[in-house]
C-alpha distance (Angstrom), angle and dihedral (degrees) to the residues before:
residue distance angle dihedral
M1 . . .
Q2 3.72 . .
V3 3.92 116.1 .
R4 3.73 127.3 -160.0
A5 3.82 126.9 -176.3
F6 3.75 124.3 -142.7
E7 3.85 123.8 -179.2
G8 3.78 118.9 -137.2
V9 3.79 146.4 151.1
I10 3.71 137.3 -125.8
E11 3.81 114.4 -109.4
N12 3.96 123.6 176.1
G13 3.86 86.2 -18.4
Q14 3.76 98.3 -51.2
I15 3.71 133.4 102.2
R16 3.74 113.9 -113.7
L17 3.84 114.3 -168.4
K18 3.77 115.6 -140.2
T19 3.74 94.1 -136.5
D20 3.93 126.6 56.0
V21 3.77 101.9 -99.8
N22 3.81 123.2 157.0
L23 3.71 108.4 -155.6
P24 3.89 117.0 -165.9
E25 3.73 115.8 -116.4
R26 3.75 119.6 -84.2
T27 3.80 89.9 20.1
R28 3.87 108.0 160.9
V29 3.84 109.7 -121.3
Y30 3.71 135.6 177.6
V31 3.78 123.8 -145.7
I32 3.92 119.0 -148.9
I33 3.73 117.2 -175.4
P34 3.90 116.1 -161.9
D35 3.69 120.5 -150.6
F36 3.73 95.1 7.3
E37 3.89 121.3 146.3
T38 3.78 120.2 -169.0
P39 3.87 111.5 -138.6
K40 3.77 113.5 -111.6
V41 3.68 115.4 -109.8
V42 3.79 124.2 -151.6
H43 3.68 119.5 -146.0
V44 3.81 117.7 -160.3
Y45 3.76 110.7 -167.6
S46 3.83 126.4 -160.7
P47 3.80 113.4 -112.3
R48 3.81 113.7 -104.0
L49 3.73 130.8 -162.2
V50 3.71 118.6 -123.1
H51 3.70 89.7 -143.5
P52 3.88 112.5 32.1
E53 3.71 90.6 -160.6
Q54 3.84 88.6 73.7
A55 3.83 89.1 68.0
V56 3.82 88.1 98.9
D57 3.77 91.1 65.4
F58 3.66 88.3 66.3
K59 3.91 98.3 54.1
K60 3.72 112.9 135.7
E61 3.72 120.6 -128.3
I62 3.81 119.5 -153.8
V63 3.81 115.3 -145.3
E64 3.76 117.9 -173.9
E65 3.73 119.4 -148.3
L66 3.77 123.8 -144.4
P67 3.95 113.0 -113.6
N68 3.81 110.8 -102.1
A69 3.83 92.1 8.4
G70 3.78 102.9 176.8
V71 3.71 97.6 -24.7
């Protein structure tokens, strides 16, 4: 397999080669980006119960307090 390297830039989301090169349609190409760092992405996942039937253990109980109770 022969390999050639061409330098280019991204313009409007497309690769523009710096030299006038006409590549045939469906030519296999590889893009190597020097000094490129991908931004770190943080994933925050919702907690899940291992056993969904345990959800009843987390049922909330509302208790109303009397106004001025013991104040």
